[in-house]
C-alpha positions in Angstrom: 0.0 0.0 0.1 1.4 3.4 -1.0 2.2 6.7 1.5 -0.6 8.9 -0.2 -3.4 5.6 0.8 -2.0 5.3 4.3 -2.2 8.4 4.6 -5.6 8.6 3.3 -6.7 5.5 5.9 -4.8 6.9 9.2 -6.9 9.9 9.6 -10.3 8.6 8.9 -8.6 5.4 12.0 -7.8 7.7 14.3 -11.0 9.7 13.9 -13.2 6.6 14.5 -11.3 5.5 17.0 -11.7 8.9 19.1 -15.3 8.8 18.3 -16.0 5.9 20.5 -13.3 6.9 23.4 -15.3 9.9 23.4 -18.4 8.0 23.2 -17.8 5.7 26.0 -16.6 8.3 28.2 -20.0 10.3 27.6 -22.0 7.5 28.3 -20.1 6.3 31.2 -19.7 9.8 32.5 -20.1 10.1 36.7 -23.1 12.3 36.5 -22.8 12.1 40.0 -19.5 13.1 40.7 -20.1 16.4 38.3 -19.8 19.7 40.9 -19.1 23.2 40.6 -15.1 23.0 41.3 -15.3 20.3 37.7 -17.1 23.3 35.9 -14.5 26.2 37.0 -11.9 23.4 36.4 -13.4 23.2 32.6 -13.7 27.2 32.2 -10.2 28.0 32.7 -9.0 24.9 30.7 -10.8 26.0 27.6 -10.7 29.8 28.8 -6.9 30.2 29.2 -5.4 26.6 29.9 -4.6 26.4 25.6 -3.1 30.3 25.6 -0.8 30.1 28.2 2.3 28.1 26.9 5.9 28.7 28.6 8.7 27.7 26.4 11.8 25.3 27.9 14.9 27.3 27.4 17.1 25.5 24.5 14.1 23.0 23.7 12.4 23.0 21.0 8.8 22.6 22.9 6.1 24.5 25.3 4.6 23.4 28.3 0.8 24.4 27.7 -1.2 24.7 31.0 -3.9 22.9 29.6 -2.2 19.5 30.2 -1.7 20.5 33.6 -5.2 20.9 34.0 -6.3 17.6 32.0 -4.0 15.7 34.3 -5.7 17.4 37.5 -9.2 16.6 36.0 -8.2 12.8 35.8 -6.7 13.2 39.2 -9.7 14.8 40.6 -12.2 12.9 38.8 -11.7 10.1 37.2 -10.8 8.7 33.1 -14.4 10.1 32.0 -13.7 13.9 33.3 -10.2 13.7 31.6 -11.1 12.5 28.1 -14.2 14.7 27.7 -12.4 17.7 28.8 -9.0 16.6 26.3 -11.1 16.3 23.5 -13.1 19.7 24.0 -10.2 21.7 24.4 -8.4 20.4 21.9 -11.5 21.3 19.2 -11.8 24.8 20.6 -7.8 25.2 20.6 -7.3 23.7 17.2 -9.6 25.8 15.9 -8.2 29.1 16.6 -5.1 28.3 14.1 -6.6 25.8 11.6 -8.4 26.2 8.4 -8.9 22.6 7.5 -11.5 21.7 10.1 -10.7 17.8 9.6 -7.6 18.3 11.1 -9.5 20.1 13.5 -12.0 17.0 14.1 -7.9 15.0 14.0 -6.4 16.8 16.8 -9.3 16.3 19.1 -9.5 12.9 18.3 -5.5 11.7 19.2 -6.0 13.5 23.0 -9.5 11.0 23.2 -7.7 8.2 22.3 -4.0 9.2 24.4 -6.2 10.2 27.0 -7.9 7.2 26.5 -4.4 5.2 27.0 -3.3 7.1 30.0 -6.2 5.9 31.6 -6.4 2.1 30.7 -2.4 2.1 31.5 -3.0 2.7 35.1 -6.0 0.3 35.0 -3.7 -2.3 33.7 -1.0 -1.3 36.9 -3.7 -1.6 38.9 -3.3 2.5 39.7 -6.9 3.7 39.2 -8.3 3.9 42.3 -9.5 7.0 43.7 -6.8 6.6 47.0 -3.8 5.6 44.2 -4.5 8.9 42.2 -5.2 11.3 45.4 -2.3 9.6 47.2 -4.1 8.8 49.9 -3.0 6.9 53.2 0.2 8.7 52.8 1.2 7.1 50.0 3.4 9.3 47.9 6.2 7.0 46.3 2.7 5.5 44.7 1.4 8.6 43.5 4.8 9.3 41.7 4.4 6.8 40.0 1.0 7.5 39.3 1.6 10.4 37.6 5.2 9.5 35.7 2.6 6.6 34.1 0.4 9.6 33.2 3.1 11.8 31.7 5.4 9.0 30.2 2.1 7.3 28.8 -0.2 10.8 27.7 3.8 11.5 25.8 4.2 8.2 23.9 0.6 7.9 22.8 0.4 11.5 21.7 3.4 11.4 20.0 3.6 8.6 18.2 0.0 9.1 16.8 1.5 12.4 15.4 4.6 10.5 14.1 2.8 8.5 12.3 0.8 11.1 10.5 3.7 13.0 9.9 5.6 10.3 8.5 3.1 9.4 6.3 2.7 13.2 4.9 6.0 13.3 4.8 6.9 10.1 3.3 10.1 10.4 6.0 11.3 7.2 8.5 8.7 7.2 11.4 12.1 7.3 13.9 13.2 9.8 12.1 9.9 12.1 12.3 10.0 10.9 16.1 13.0 12.4 16.8 13.3 15.2 14.7 9.8 16.8 15.6 8.6 15.2 19.2 11.3 13.6 21.3 11.9 17.1 23.3 8.6 17.6 24.1 8.2 14.6 26.7 9.3 17.7 29.3 6.4 19.2 28.5 4.1 16.1 30.3 6.2 15.9 33.1 6.0 18.7 34.0 2.6 19.3 33.7 1.6 15.8 35.4 3.9 17.5 38.0 2.0 20.5 38.2 -1.3 18.6 38.4 0.1 16.7 41.4 0.9 19.8 43.0 -2.3 21.6 42.6 -3.7 17.7 43.9 -1.8 18.0 47.3 -2.6 21.6 47.9 -6.6 21.0 46.9 -6.5 17.7 49.6 -4.5 20.3 52.1 -5.6 23.6 52.1 -9.2 23.7 49.9 -10.2 24.2 46.4 -9.9 27.9 47.1 -6.4 28.1 47.2 -6.0 26.5 43.9 -8.4 28.7 43.0 -6.2 31.7 44.1 -3.1 29.7 42.2 -4.9 30.6 38.9 -3.9 34.3 39.1 -0.2 33.2 40.2 0.2 31.0 37.5 -1.0 34.0 35.3 1.6 36.4 36.3 4.4 33.9 36.8 3.8 33.3 33.2 4.0 36.9 32.0 7.1 37.2 34.5 8.4 34.1 32.6 7.5 35.3 29.4 9.1 38.9 29.5 12.3 37.1 31.0 12.6 34.8 28.2 12.4 37.8 25.7 15.1 39.4 27.5 16.6 36.0 26.8 15.9 35.8 23.2 17.1 39.6 22.7 20.2 39.0 24.2 20.7 35.5 22.1 20.3 36.9 19.4 22.7 39.9 19.9 25.3 37.5 20.5 24.4 35.5 17.4 24.4 39.2 15.7 27.3 39.9 16.9 29.1 37.0 15.8 27.5 36.5 12.1 28.9 40.0 11.7 32.4 39.1 13.0 32.0 36.7 10.6 30.8 39.1 7.5 34.0 41.1 8.2 36.1 38.3 8.3 34.3 36.8 4.9 34.4 40.7 3.1 38.1 40.6 4.7 39.3 37.5 3.0 36.8 38.6 -0.3 38.1 41.9 -0.8 41.8 40.5 -1.7 39.9 38.6 -4.7 36.9 40.6 -5.4 38.9 43.0 -8.3 39.3 39.9 -10.2 36.1 38.2 -9.9 34.5 41.5 -10.7 36.6 41.8 -13.5 35.5 38.0 -15.0 31.9 38.6 -14.2 31.9 42.2 -16.0 33.2 40.7 -18.9 31.8 37.0 -19.0 28.1 38.0 -17.6 25.3 36.6 -20.0 23.6 39.6 -20.8 25.3 42.8 -21.8 27.0 45.2 -19.4 28.2 48.4 -20.1 29.6 51.4 -18.5 28.8 55.0 -20.2 30.5 58.1 -19.6 27.1 60.9 -18.9 28.2 62.3 -22.5 27.2 58.7 -24.2 30.9 58.1 -24.7 30.9 54.2 -24.3 33.7 53.5 -21.7 33.9 49.8 -21.1 31.8 47.1 -22.5 31.7 43.4 -22.1 31.4 40.8 -24.8 28.1 39.8 -24.4 27.5 43.5 -25.7 29.9 43.0 -28.2 28.4 39.7 -29.5 24.9 41.4 -29.5 25.9 44.4 -31.7 28.6 43.1 -33.6 31.4 45.5 -32.8 34.6 45.1 -31.1 35.3 46.6 -28.1 37.9 49.1 -29.6 35.0 49.9 -32.1 32.4 50.3 -29.4 34.9 53.0 -27.6 35.1 55.2 -30.7 31.6 55.5 -30.7 28.8 56.6 -28.1 25.4 54.9 -27.8 23.0 58.1 -29.5 24.7 56.9 -32.3 23.6 53.5 -32.3 19.9 54.5 -31.0 17.2 53.5 -33.5 16.5 57.2 -34.3 12.8 56.9 -32.9 13.9 55.6 -29.7 16.4 58.5 -28.9 14.0 61.4 -27.5 12.6 58.9 -24.8 15.6 57.2 -24.1 17.4 60.9 -23.7 14.6 62.1 -21.6 15.0 59.3 -19.0 18.4 59.7 -18.9 18.1 63.0 -18.1 15.8 62.2 -15.1 18.1 59.9 -14.0 21.8 62.2 -13.7 19.5 65.3 -12.6 18.7 62.4 -9.2 14.8 62.8 -10.0 14.5 58.9 -10.5 16.8 56.1 -9.4 17.2 54.3 -12.2 15.7 54.1 -15.0 14.3 50.7 -17.9 12.9 50.4 -20.9 12.6 48.4 -24.1 13.9 49.8 -27.3 16.2 49.4 -30.6 19.4 49.7 -31.6 21.2 49.5 -34.6 24.4 46.8 -34.6 26.9 47.0 -36.8 25.4 45.0 -40.4 22.3 47.3 -39.7 20.2 45.4 -38.6 17.5 46.3 -36.0 18.3 44.6 -32.0 15.3 44.5 -30.0 16.8 45.3 -25.9 15.8 45.9 -22.9 18.3 47.8 -20.8 18.6 48.8 -17.2 20.7 52.0 -15.8 21.8 53.2 -12.6 24.4 55.9 -11.8 27.6 54.5 -10.6 29.0 56.4 -7.4 31.9 58.2 -8.2 32.1 61.1 -5.6 35.3 62.7 -7.4 32.9 63.7 -10.5 30.4 66.0 -10.2 28.2 64.1 -12.9 28.3 60.1 -12.2 28.9 57.9 -14.8 25.6 55.3 -15.9 25.9 51.3 -15.8 23.9 49.8 -18.8 22.4 46.4 -18.0 21.2 45.2 -21.7 19.6 42.2 -22.7 18.2 41.3 -26.1 14.9 40.8 -26.7 15.0 40.2 -30.7 13.4 36.8 -30.4 10.3 37.9 -27.8 9.9 41.6 -30.0 9.4 39.2 -33.1 7.4 36.8 -31.1 5.0 39.2 -29.7 4.6 40.9 -33.2 3.5 37.1 -34.7 0.8 37.1 -32.0 0.0 40.4 -32.6 -0.6 39.9 -36.1 -2.7 36.4 -35.8 -5.0 38.3 -33.2 -5.7 41.1 -35.5 -5.5 39.4 -39.0 -7.9 36.9 -40.8 -5.9 33.7 -41.0 -7.2 32.3 -44.0 -7.0 35.5 -46.3 -4.3 37.0 -44.3 -7.0 40.5 -44.3 -7.3 42.6 -41.4 -9.9 41.0 -39.5 -12.9 43.2 -37.4 -11.4 44.0 -34.7 -8.5 46.2 -36.4 -11.0 47.3 -39.3 -13.1 49.0 -35.9 -9.7 50.5 -34.4 -8.8 51.7 -37.6 -12.2 52.9 -38.5 -12.3 55.0 -35.0 -9.6 56.3 -35.4 -10.3 57.7 -38.8 -13.7 58.8 -37.6 -11.8 60.8 -34.4 -9.9 62.6 -37.4 -12.8 64.2 -39.3 -14.0 65.8 -35.5 -10.6 67.6 -36.2 -10.4 68.3 -39.5 -13.4 68.9 -41.2 -12.2 68.0 -44.9 -11.1 64.6 -43.7 -13.7 61.9 -45.2 -14.1 58.3 -44.4 -16.2 56.0 -45.9 -17.2 52.4 -45.6 -17.8 49.9 -48.2 -19.8 46.4 -46.7 -19.5 43.9 -49.0 -21.8 40.3 -48.8 -21.4 37.8 -51.4 -24.3 36.2 -52.8 -25.2 32.9 -52.9 -21.8 32.0 -51.4 -23.9 29.5 -49.5 -24.2 27.6 -52.4 -20.9 27.1 -53.6 -20.1 25.9 -49.9 -23.1 23.0 -50.0 -22.2 22.2 -53.2 -18.4 21.9 -53.7 -17.4 21.8 -50.0 -15.4 24.3 -47.6 -12.2 23.5 -49.4 -13.6 25.0 -52.5 -15.3 27.8 -50.4 -12.2 28.7 -48.8 -10.0 28.8 -51.9 -13.2 30.9 -53.6 -12.5 33.4 -50.5 -9.2 34.0 -50.6 -9.3 34.6 -54.8 -11.8 37.4 -53.6 -9.3 38.8 -51.0 -7.1 39.1 -53.7 -9.2 40.5 -56.2 -10.3 43.3 -53.4 -6.8 44.5 -52.8 -6.7 45.3 -56.9 -9.5 47.1 -56.9 -8.2 49.6 -54.0 -5.9 52.4 -53.6 -2.6 52.5 -51.6 -4.1 53.9 -48.4 -7.7 52.1 -48.5 -8.2 48.8 -45.6 -10.3 45.8 -46.7 -10.7 43.5 -44.3 -12.8 40.2 -43.6 -15.6 40.6 -41.0 -16.3 36.8 -41.2 -18.0 34.4 -43.5 -18.7 35.7 -47.1 -18.3 39.5 -45.3 -15.9 42.1 -46.4 -15.3 45.8 -45.6 -13.2 48.4 -47.3 -12.3 51.9 -45.3 -11.7 54.8 -47.2 -10.3 57.8 -45.7 -8.6 61.1 -46.1 -9.7 64.0 -48.8 -11.0 62.3 -52.0 -14.2 62.6 -54.0 -16.7 60.7 -52.6 -17.3 59.4 -56.4 -14.0 57.5 -56.2 -15.9 55.4 -53.7 -18.7 54.3 -56.0 -15.9 53.8 -58.5 -14.4 50.8 -56.0 -18.1 49.2 -56.1 -18.2 49.3 -59.5 -14.4 48.2 -60.3 -15.2 44.9 -58.0 -18.2 44.4 -59.7 -16.5 44.3 -63.0 -13.4 41.7 -61.3 -16.3 39.8 -60.2 -17.6 39.3 -63.5 -14.7 37.2 -64.7 -15.2 33.8 -63.4 -12.9 32.5 -60.4 -11.0 29.2 -61.5 -10.6 26.7 -58.5 -8.8 23.2 -59.0 -9.5 23.0 -62.5 -13.5 24.6 -62.7 -14.5 27.8 -63.4 -17.0 29.6 -60.4 -18.9 33.1 -61.0 -19.3 34.8 -57.5 -21.3 38.1 -57.3 -21.7 40.4 -54.1 -23.8 43.2 -53.0 -22.2 46.4 -51.8 -23.3 48.6 -49.4 -22.0 52.4 -49.3 -21.5 54.6 -46.3 -20.1 58.5 -46.3 -19.7 59.3 -42.5 -22.1 62.1 -41.3 -22.2 63.9 -38.3 -25.1 62.1 -37.9 -22.1 58.8 -37.2 -20.3 59.5 -34.0 -19.0 55.7 -33.3 -17.7 53.2 -35.4 -21.0 50.8 -34.8 -23.3 53.2 -36.1 -21.2 53.2 -39.3 -21.4 49.6 -39.8 -25.1 49.6 -39.1 -25.7 52.1 -41.8 -23.6 50.3 -44.5 -25.0 47.2 -43.5 -28.1 48.6 -44.1 -27.8 50.3 -47.4 -25.9 46.5 -47.9 -29.1 44.5 -47.2 -31.1 47.8 -49.6 -28.7 46.5 -53.0 -29.3 42.8 -52.1 -33.3 43.6 -52.4 -32.8 45.6 -55.4 -31.1 42.2 -57.5 -28.2 41.5 -55.9 -24.5 42.0 -57.6 -25.0 45.8 -57.4 -24.3 48.7 -54.7 -26.5 51.1 -53.1 -25.3 54.4 -51.4 -26.9 55.1 -47.7 -29.2 58.0 -47.0 -31.7 58.3 -44.2 -34.8 57.0 -45.7 -33.0 53.7 -45.6 -32.5 53.8 -42.1 -36.1 55.0 -41.6 -37.3 52.4 -43.6 -35.1 49.9 -41.6 -36.8 51.2 -38.0 -40.4 51.0 -39.9 -39.7 47.4 -40.5 -38.6 46.6 -37.8 -41.6 47.9 -36.0 -43.7 46.3 -38.8 -42.6 42.8 -37.7 -43.0 43.6 -34.0 -46.5 44.7 -34.7 -47.2 41.8 -37.6 -45.7 39.3 -34.5 -48.6 40.8 -32.1 -51.5 40.8 -35.5 -50.8 37.2 -36.0 -50.8 36.3 -32.6 -54.2 38.4 -31.9 -55.8 37.0 -35.7 -56.4 40.8 -36.5 -56.3 40.1 -40.0 -59.8 40.6 -42.5 -60.6 39.3 -46.1 -62.1 41.5 -48.7 -64.0 40.9 -51.5 -63.4 42.1 -55.0 -66.4 41.0 -57.4 -65.2 38.6 -61.2 -67.2 39.4 -64.0 -67.4 36.9 -67.1 -66.6 38.8 -69.9 -68.7 36.8 -72.6 -72.2 38.2 -71.2 -70.8 40.6 -68.0 -72.8 38.2 -65.2 -71.1 38.5 -62.0 -68.7 35.1 -61.9 -67.6 35.1 -58.4 -65.4 36.9 -56.3 -61.7 37.5 -55.2 -60.8 37.8 -51.4 -57.9 40.4 -50.6 -56.4 40.1 -47.1 -56.3 43.3 -45.1 -54.5 44.3 -42.1 -55.2 48.1 -40.4 -52.8 48.8 -38.2 -53.6 50.9 -35.1 -51.5 53.9 -36.4 -50.6 53.2 -40.0 -54.2 52.3 -41.3 -54.7 49.7 -43.7 -51.1 48.0 -44.5 -51.2 46.7 -48.2 -50.3 42.9 -48.7 -47.3 43.8 -50.9 -45.8 44.8 -47.7 -46.6 42.3 -44.9 -47.0 39.3 -47.2 -43.0 39.6 -47.8 -42.1 40.1 -44.3 -44.6 37.2 -43.1 -42.5 34.9 -45.6 -39.4 36.6 -44.1 -39.9 35.9 -40.4 -41.5 32.9 -40.5 -44.7 33.7 -39.5 -46.7 33.2 -43.2 -47.6 29.8 -42.1 -49.7 31.2 -39.0 -51.0 33.9 -41.1 -51.8 31.5 -43.8 -53.7 29.4 -42.4 -56.2 32.0 -40.6 -56.9 33.8 -43.7 -57.7 30.4 -45.1 -59.9 29.7 -41.8 -61.3 32.8 -42.0 -62.4 33.0 -46.1 -64.0 29.0 -45.7 -65.9 30.0 -42.6 -67.4 33.0 -44.6 -68.3 31.2 -47.2 -71.0 29.2 -45.8 -72.6 32.9 -45.6 -71.9 34.5 -49.0 -72.9 31.0 -50.4 -76.5 30.9 -48.6 -76.8 34.7 -49.8 -77.0 32.8 -53.4 -79.9 32.0 -55.7 -81.1 28.1 -54.5 -79.0 25.6 -55.9 -76.5 28.0 -57.0 -72.8 26.7 -57.2 -70.3 28.2 -55.1 -66.5 27.9 -54.7 -63.5 30.2 -53.0 -60.1 30.2 -54.4 -56.7 30.7 -52.1 -53.7 31.9 -52.8 -50.9 29.5 -51.4 -47.2 31.5 -50.7 -44.3 29.5 -52.2 -42.8 30.0 -48.8 -45.9 27.7 -47.5 -44.3 24.6 -49.6 -41.4 24.4 -47.2 -43.6 23.2 -44.5 -44.2 19.3 -44.8 -47.8 19.8 -43.2 -49.3 22.0 -45.5 -51.5 19.6 -46.9 -52.5 17.7 -43.4 -53.0 21.6 -41.7 -55.3 22.5 -45.3 -57.5 19.3 -44.7 -57.6 19.7 -40.9 -59.4 23.6 -41.6 -61.8 21.8 -44.6 -62.8 19.5 -41.8 -63.1 22.1 -39.2 -65.3 25.0 -41.2 -67.4 22.0 -42.9 -66.3 23.4 -45.8 -66.6 21.2 -49.5 -63.2 21.2 -50.9 -65.4 20.7 -53.9 -65.7 25.0 -53.4 -62.1 25.3 -52.8 -59.6 26.9 -55.7 -56.1 27.5 -54.8 -53.5 29.7 -56.7 -50.0 29.3 -57.0 -47.3 31.5 -58.2 -44.7 30.2 -60.6 -41.8 30.5 -58.0 -43.3 27.1 -56.8 -41.7 25.4 -59.3 -38.6 27.3 -59.0 -38.0 26.8 -55.0 -40.0 23.3 -54.2 -40.0 21.5 -57.7 -41.3 17.8 -57.3 -42.1 18.5 -54.0 -44.8 21.2 -54.7 -46.1 18.9 -58.0 -46.5 16.3 -55.3 -48.6 18.1 -52.4 -50.6 19.8 -55.5 -51.9 16.6 -56.7 -52.7 15.4 -53.7 -55.1 18.6 -53.0 -56.5 18.2 -56.7 -57.4 14.6 -55.2 -59.4 16.0 -52.6 -62.0 18.1 -55.1 -59.6 21.3 -54.8 -59.3 23.4 -58.0 -55.5 24.5 -59.2 -55.0 27.7 -61.1 -51.9 29.8 -61.5 -52.1 33.4 -60.4 -48.9 36.6 -61.2 -48.8 34.6 -64.5 -45.9 35.3 -66.4 -44.4 38.0 -63.7 -41.6 35.0 -62.9 -40.5 31.7 -63.7 -42.3 29.8 -66.5 -41.9 26.4 -66.9 -44.7 24.5 -69.4 -44.2 21.1 -68.2 -44.8 21.8 -64.9 -48.0 23.3 -66.0 -48.5 20.5 -68.6 -48.2 17.8 -65.7 -50.1 20.0 -63.7 -54.4 19.4 -63.5 -54.3 23.7 -63.5 -57.7 24.9 -64.9 -57.0 28.6 -64.4 -54.2 31.1 -65.7 -54.4 34.6 -64.5 -52.6 37.4 -66.2 -51.3 40.1 -64.1 -52.3 43.5 -64.2 -48.9 45.0 -64.7 -49.7 43.3 -68.4 -53.3 44.3 -68.6 -52.5 48.1 -67.2 -50.3 49.1 -70.7 -53.1 48.4 -73.0 -54.3 51.7 -74.5 -57.2 53.7 -75.7 -56.9 52.1 -79.4 -56.1 48.8 -78.3 -52.5 48.9 -78.3 -49.8 47.2 -76.0 -52.1 43.7 -75.5 -49.2 41.3 -77.1 -48.1 39.9 -73.9 -51.8 39.6 -73.5 -53.0 38.0 -76.2 -49.4 35.3 -76.1 -50.9 34.2 -72.5 -54.5 33.7 -74.1 -53.5 32.0 -76.6 -51.2 29.6 -74.2 -53.6 28.8 -72.0 -56.0 27.7 -75.1 -53.5 25.2 -76.3 -53.3 24.3 -72.8 -56.7 24.2 -72.5 -57.3 26.6 -69.3 -59.5 29.4 -68.7 -57.9 32.7 -68.5 -59.1 35.7 -65.9 -57.7 39.4 -66.5 -56.4 41.3 -63.1 -56.8 45.1 -62.5 -59.0 46.0 -65.4 -59.7 50.0 -65.0 -60.4 51.4 -68.5 -63.4 50.3 -71.2 -60.6 50.3 -73.7 -59.0 47.6 -70.9 -62.6 45.2 -71.4 -63.0 45.3 -75.3 -59.8 44.2 -76.1 -60.0 41.5 -73.6 -63.5 41.1 -75.1 -62.1 40.4 -78.3 -59.0 38.2 -77.2 -61.1 35.9 -75.6 -60.3 36.2 -72.4 -63.3 34.6 -70.1 -63.1 36.6 -67.2 -61.7 40.2 -65.4 -62.0 41.7 -62.2 -60.9 45.6 -61.7 -61.5 48.7 -60.0 -63.7 49.0 -63.1 -66.4 46.6 -62.3 -66.1 47.3 -58.5 -63.8 48.2 -55.5 -63.0 45.2 -52.5 -65.5 45.3 -50.1 -65.3 43.8 -46.8 -67.8 41.0 -45.4 -71.0 42.5 -44.7 -70.5 45.0 -47.8 -70.4 41.9 -50.1 -73.8 40.5 -48.5 -75.4 43.9 -48.8 -74.4 43.8 -52.1 -75.2 39.8 -52.4 -79.1 41.2 -51.5 -79.2 44.3 -53.7 -78.7 41.6 -56.7 -80.4 38.7 -55.8 -83.4 39.5 -57.5 -82.0 40.3 -60.9 -79.0 38.4 -60.0 -77.6 36.0 -63.1 -75.2 33.5 -63.1 -72.8 32.8 -65.3 -73.3 29.7 -67.4 -70.2 28.0 -65.4 -72.2 28.0 -62.7 -69.3 28.9 -60.3 -67.8 31.9 -58.5 -63.6 31.7 -58.8 -60.9 33.9 -58.5 -60.7 34.3 -54.4 -56.5 35.5 -53.5 -55.8 34.9 -50.0 -52.5 37.4 -51.0 -53.3 39.2 -53.9 -51.5 42.2 -55.8 -52.8 45.5 -54.1 -55.4 46.3 -56.3 
């Protein structure tokens, strides 16, 4: 078993044994013998006993009064009293000076255990009787034997337990530990036992009052002895100091003869450079280390001065420090500075300078201690470079860029002509490169982009990588702001050339936000915020372009942020309504149906157009909740609309599904749930989708649409011709209607001009066996041209404005007497997310 393991086992064993001894003493405690004398003895032991110790002259031990009181308790009251008193006294004594509480309990356990050993030993030798313990019947010899057994047994037990612990802890032999640390303590126990015997005899012969009166005497004797011991210590210390001083003088005398040679040797062969320099800066004496450091010989040093060897930029600060030293303002000075070696290399040194005492000179010479720290400085510069530069591209990182930007911004406050501009660059569709070609190729692309950005800058400009695919350029100085725009143009021109990475051509583009600092930009963070805003404006405008920040962008961002918060509350509170716009067949002018339009009435902004809040809902991930709310409202109100139609008239509601909703795998499931909960017949529901669905979701969207059609839901294409068109998907899906966007209808003039696109869409629909509905009809000329092109239906302000639900009910009621249904017998064109009408 190792010493460490034994030590860990030993302390718990002693704690357990001491606890058993203390518990046994408490259980067998003769409470009938407890009296006022013992309480006084108990209080003196705890209050004063452990605090009064007397050092034994010339020995490494002290006599503690508490030992006397414990032995006295054993003699007067028996072993149980002594065991309890020793354990409690050891606990409180250790608590005062020991930080580890486990050690406090260990010391208490040792005292309880060793006192128990004393009691058992007395019993073993037959001396544990009251007459023997108190020395009755004039048997003084046996009383002395009792005191000896108590002292020696307590000494042996206590020192043995402590020596074992110390030996295990220090891993030294037990015998060596006992001899060196505990052998001299036997005097403590002998004096303690003798003092206890003396106090006991006083008690037996003169009464406890005499014993009580002796306590102050003991305390004054202690104080007198303590003063005496301090005087002895002072005398001994003076003697030792005198002896030591004599030895020092003798040693100095002996060393003085050799000092000059040793100094010369230490000076010449010291591991650091040492030099003696005159107050004027001339080298007076140099050592070998200095010659190696600066590549000059001793004679070459003497022909020069230290000023000529200092790096020019460091000369001024060095002369100031030396002037303070020579004028007596400071006792020494230190600095880290650069020197030039004989070969012209820069040597970084750390030097300390003090004056050399010289009574014959008015201005003392200087002692230089010079240490070469060039390697340290190079390492620090390397660490500083890594901390301030991007590891991949080698460009400055965000921290360095912000530091430079803050410095440049502060210059504009001192010089009104000084300008600062920031270009915030974000790569377009960089994630596709990482996802398709791997991160290694993405890293190579970033390195290539960093190089091209460098080629677009002026020498004074700074380009940095913020992280990911974001870069920034700092332009500062006196320049024309149009030059910053030309930098952005050069960047896009450079990016138009493909990157050749691992034999593969990759095209990249960037959206760039430009910010020119103004009085509104007090901090770098504010500049970066507005430059970032301009960059996102460039992305929204179509990417691969640049935008210059203006205050309207900031206001728009704030408005968008506010609108986002309000939109979340509106979705949570279901604060949206549905407006309805009639759709008419063009062949006979009869009412065919309605288009439902989502409306949001904001508390302060009024009616918010769908074109504003629908894209925002898509961006922040609320489109699924919003779409379900509007669909549920349309289905619920559809029952009432149908009830206001003539008996037997067919009815249908069309709902536009956002392309983002097709990313939700539960879309079809949720639509089924709404139809079931509202009891709305799927045959009356028409879903309108935009062509972007096929671009973003492809086969997944086709599968969902086929599943919906299988329920009886009709599928229409909304805003046809404005986005991605794929005739393959149009032919594969059961699409019944194409809706022509108002942007194609509005240009139709009074004489029917500009109708070519509408004509093309109508012809395409005929070939695909689909119906056509035109949106945004506002003039009679537009209506007549649509009729001429055989367009089946139309809607717009020419026919009627959108109406809320109650207005629609009134409209149907007013028309109920003369309402004529189209031959098809259905309503169509209800859209949840239309363009603004």
